[in-house]
C-alpha positions, 0 to 999 in steps of 0.5 A: 503728384496729383491723381488724375482718377480723382475728382478735383475739389473745384469739379466736385463743388462746381455749380451751374451748367459746368458742374452738371456737365462735370458730374454727368455719367459717361454712359449718359453722353455716349453716342448711341450704338445702332445695329442695322444688320441685327434690325434687318435680321429680326424683321426677317424673323417677324416676316417668317412668323407672320407668313407661317401663321397666314399660310396655316390659316389659309389651309384650315377650315377654322382659321379662328381656332388657330389662335388657341394653338400654342404654336400660333401664340408663340409665333405671334409673340416672336413676331411682336418681340422681334419687331420691337427688337428690330426697332430698338436695334435700328434706333440705337435704343436699349434692347428688349428685356432678356426676360421677354426676349429670352422666353421666345427660345423655349416657347418656339423650341417646344412645339418644334420638338413636338412636331418632329418627335410625334408620329405623323398625323398626331396632333396636340394643342401645342402643334397645328391641326392637319391642313388641306394638301397644297404648296402653301400649306406645306410651307407653313410647318417649315416656317413655324417649326424650322425657320422661325425657331432656328432664326430665333436661336441664331439671334440669341446666340450670335446677336446678344451678349451672354449671361443676361438670363437670371436664374429666376427666369427658370420658374417664370418662363414655364408659367404660361406653358404650364397654365396652357397645358392645364387649360388643355386638360380641363377644356380640350374642346376649346382648342380643337385637339384631343386631350393629352393622356396622363403620360403625355401631360407629364412628358409635356410638363417635364419638357416645359420645365427643362427647356428654360433650364437648358436655355439659361445654362447655355447662356451662362457658358456660351462665348460672347459674340463679337459685336461692333458698337460703331462708336465714334468715341470711347465710353469713358472720359479721360482725365484730359477731357 
């Protein structure tokens, strides 16, 4: 009895279009999988991040100086990556690399934790400066420190497959925040925030290094979300085709 899983001699040595079609991997001819709901959710993340930054700029006397704050930089990165991820989910293309998309989680969680842990009125280069009172300015911290980080966490936990983060990300992701911390220690006047003390700098450094480790550890043990691929045919090709 012949084995249906083995490639026949005629298929193996076939030439021309027929041979090329026989040797084409199944993944190359499988239909693309579009995720419109995921695309819409990621567009909302982009809108929340940009809206929060705009509202913060309206409430500060030096809007250009906001670009030196880590919170604004992280939210701009979240807006850009989420918009790109939304486009890829809508068109059925491969998702953004986990090396880039996963870095948003510790980048956004760090300033959010500082905002809620620091005493009222205290500010660092990782958080926003004090703004003038107003409804719009009161909404900005809610968007930047709550809505955007929580939505990014939900996107990671509910809309992506687990175990996509590699151990090497544990030293790659903290690279920029640590460089930013060193920059604030060397040139505090450029950020418009007081220079952190030695104790605060060490605490920030530990948090910067610990958050990626925690993120990667959770990614290794979390269950896979039940995503619907909406495929019109299976990815494998049966022997009868």
